[in-house]
C-alpha positions as CSV (number, residue, x, y, z in Angstrom):
1,S,-49.1,-82.2,45.7
2,S,-45.1,-83.5,44.0
3,C,-47.0,-81.4,41.4
4,F,-47.7,-78.3,43.5
5,R,-44.0,-78.3,44.9
6,T,-42.9,-78.2,41.7
7,S,-45.1,-76.3,40.0
8,P,-43.4,-73.0,42.2
9,R,-40.5,-73.8,41.2
10,L,-41.0,-73.6,37.4
11,L,-43.1,-70.8,38.5
12,C,-40.3,-69.3,40.2
13,A,-37.3,-69.8,36.8
14,A,-40.1,-68.4,34.7
15,T,-40.4,-65.6,36.2
16,Q,-36.4,-65.0,36.4
17,Q,-36.4,-66.1,33.0
18,K,-38.6,-63.7,31.9
19,N,-37.3,-60.8,34.4
20,T,-33.9,-61.3,33.1
21,G,-34.6,-61.2,29.8
22,Q,-36.9,-58.0,30.4
23,N,-33.7,-56.6,31.8
24,L,-31.3,-57.1,28.7
25,E,-34.0,-55.8,26.8
26,E,-33.6,-53.3,29.5
27,D,-29.8,-53.0,29.2
28,Q,-29.8,-53.2,25.2
29,S,-32.6,-50.1,25.3
30,Q,-30.4,-48.1,27.7
31,S,-27.2,-48.6,25.9
32,Q,-29.0,-47.7,22.0
33,N,-30.4,-44.5,24.4
34,E,-26.8,-43.6,25.7
35,Q,-25.5,-44.0,21.6
36,K,-28.4,-42.0,20.2
37,G,-29.0,-39.3,22.5
38,E,-26.8,-37.0,24.9
39,P,-23.0,-37.9,24.2
40,S,-20.7,-39.8,26.6
41,S,-18.4,-37.3,29.4
42,A,-15.6,-38.4,27.2
43,E,-16.7,-37.6,24.0
44,K,-17.7,-34.1,25.4
45,L,-14.1,-33.4,26.6
46,L,-12.5,-35.0,23.1
47,A,-15.1,-32.0,21.6
48,E,-14.2,-29.1,23.9
49,E,-10.6,-30.4,23.4
50,K,-10.5,-30.0,19.8
51,A,-12.3,-26.6,19.9
52,K,-9.5,-25.4,22.3
53,L,-7.2,-26.8,19.5
54,E,-8.9,-25.2,16.7
55,E,-8.8,-21.3,18.5
56,Q,-5.8,-21.1,19.4
57,L,-4.7,-22.9,15.4
58,K,-7.0,-19.8,14.3
59,E,-5.0,-17.0,16.6
60,V,-1.8,-18.4,16.0
61,T,-2.3,-18.2,11.4
62,E,-3.8,-15.1,12.4
63,K,-0.3,-13.8,14.3
64,Y,1.5,-15.2,11.8
65,K,0.2,-13.6,9.3
66,R,-0.1,-10.1,10.8
67,A,4.3,-11.2,11.2
68,L,4.1,-11.9,7.4
69,A,2.2,-8.5,6.7
70,D,4.7,-6.7,9.2
71,A,7.7,-8.1,7.1
72,E,7.0,-7.1,4.0
73,N,6.1,-3.8,4.8
74,V,10.2,-3.5,6.9
75,R,11.2,-4.6,3.5
76,Q,9.3,-2.3,1.5
77,R,10.3,0.8,4.3
78,S,13.9,-0.4,4.1
79,Q,13.8,-0.9,-0.1
80,K,12.6,2.5,-0.2
81,L,15.3,3.9,2.3
82,V,18.1,2.3,0.5
83,E,16.6,3.5,-2.7
84,E,16.6,7.3,-1.4
85,A,19.8,7.2,-0.2
86,K,21.6,6.2,-3.6
87,L,19.4,9.2,-5.5
88,Y,20.2,11.9,-2.7
89,G,22.9,10.9,-0.8
90,I,24.6,13.4,-2.9
91,Q,22.7,16.3,-1.7
92,S,25.9,17.3,0.9
93,F,28.1,17.6,-2.0
94,C,25.9,18.6,-5.0
95,K,25.2,22.0,-2.5
96,D,28.8,22.5,-1.8
97,L,29.0,22.4,-5.8
98,L,26.3,24.7,-6.7
99,E,28.5,27.1,-5.1
100,V,31.7,26.7,-7.4
101,A,28.5,26.6,-9.9
102,D,27.7,30.1,-9.0
103,I,30.7,32.0,-9.3
104,L,31.5,30.6,-12.8
105,E,28.0,31.4,-13.8
106,K,29.1,35.0,-12.0
107,A,32.3,34.9,-13.9
108,T,31.0,34.6,-17.3
109,E,28.6,37.3,-16.8
110,S,31.2,39.7,-15.4
111,V,33.6,39.6,-18.7
112,P,32.3,42.4,-20.9
113,K,31.4,41.2,-24.0
114,E,32.3,44.1,-26.8
115,E,35.6,42.9,-25.1
116,I,35.8,39.2,-26.4
117,K,37.7,39.8,-30.0
118,D,40.2,38.5,-31.5
119,D,42.2,41.3,-30.8
120,N,42.4,40.4,-27.0
121,P,43.2,36.6,-27.1
122,H,43.8,36.1,-23.9
123,L,40.7,37.4,-22.6
124,K,38.4,35.6,-24.4
125,S,40.5,32.4,-23.9
126,L,39.8,32.7,-20.2
127,Y,36.2,33.4,-21.1
128,E,35.3,30.5,-23.8
129,G,37.1,28.5,-20.9
130,L,34.8,29.3,-18.2
131,V,32.1,29.1,-20.7
132,M,33.0,25.6,-22.0
133,T,33.9,24.6,-17.8
134,E,29.8,26.1,-17.1
135,M,28.7,23.9,-19.9
136,Q,30.6,20.9,-18.4
137,I,29.3,21.2,-14.7
138,Q,25.3,21.6,-16.0
139,K,26.5,18.0,-17.9
140,V,27.4,16.4,-14.9
141,F,25.3,18.0,-12.9
142,K,22.5,16.6,-15.1
143,K,24.2,13.1,-14.9
144,H,23.4,13.1,-11.6
145,G,19.9,13.8,-11.7
146,L,20.4,17.5,-11.0
147,L,18.5,20.1,-13.1
148,R,18.7,24.2,-12.7
149,L,15.8,25.7,-12.2
150,N,15.2,29.5,-14.0
151,P,11.9,30.4,-14.2
152,V,11.5,33.3,-15.2
153,G,7.8,34.1,-17.1
154,A,6.5,30.7,-15.1
155,K,3.6,30.8,-12.2
156,F,5.4,31.2,-9.0
157,D,5.9,27.6,-7.0
158,P,7.1,28.1,-3.0
159,Y,7.9,24.7,-3.8
160,E,10.5,25.6,-6.1
161,H,10.9,29.3,-5.7
162,E,11.6,31.8,-3.0
163,A,10.1,35.8,-3.4
164,L,12.7,38.2,-3.0
165,F,10.0,41.3,-3.2
166,H,6.8,41.8,-5.1
167,A,6.4,44.7,-8.0
168,P,4.4,45.7,-10.5
169,A,5.9,45.1,-13.6
170,E,3.8,46.3,-17.1
171,G,2.3,43.6,-19.6
172,Q,2.9,40.9,-16.9
173,E,0.5,38.7,-15.6
174,P,0.8,39.0,-11.6
175,G,1.8,35.5,-9.5
176,T,4.7,35.3,-12.8
177,I,7.9,35.6,-12.2
178,A,9.7,38.5,-13.8
179,L,12.9,38.0,-12.5
180,V,15.5,35.5,-11.4
181,S,17.7,36.8,-8.8
182,K,19.5,33.8,-8.3
183,I,19.5,30.3,-10.5
184,G,17.6,27.3,-8.4
185,Y,18.5,23.5,-8.5
186,K,16.6,19.7,-8.6
187,L,18.0,17.2,-7.2
188,H,15.8,14.0,-8.7
189,G,12.7,16.1,-8.8
190,R,13.4,17.3,-5.0
191,T,14.5,20.7,-4.6
192,L,17.8,21.5,-3.5
193,R,17.6,25.0,-4.0
194,P,14.6,27.2,-4.5
195,A,15.6,29.8,-7.1
196,L,15.8,33.2,-5.8
197,V,12.4,35.0,-7.7
198,G,10.8,38.4,-8.1
199,V,7.3,38.3,-8.6
200,V,4.8,40.4,-9.9
201,K,1.7,41.7,-8.4
202,E,-0.8,44.0,-9.1
203,A,-0.4,47.5,-10.2
């Protein structure tokens, strides 16, 4: 009977120990499954936060690149404006001087060539002075990028010439310039004043 009383206890203890062992194995197995399987909620939050930060970094980087590109464009435009201001800042002043050049040209043309002789020294000196002044002003113009347009015989170009009339001209190709009524000028390749011309048309 003593053995009978003890046996259930041993049996209970053994059963409890067995159950405890199973519980430990189950806990370890569950822990391993958690590690190998789905991530924990904390890991999910960290992953989401990382993705958000990466997206924000990408947006900031793109904005920074666009800002750099815009700044470079502004710099290039500003540089171009400065360069153009240097080249064409004298445009208005040049236009006024063209009137002076026109007057000089008309003055030299108006002097009768047969009167320019040694026995008429005053007229000869005056004429030579006008010619020298005209040459000098053209040198100054050239120095500052201002060039004459005297396009007799050239093809008519609406960007450089202004047609006063069209008329047939024997032996000349239609569309060419037969007569220049007023000299034109270009400033650094840009037409400052078109030449006033007569253009050949078909007979």
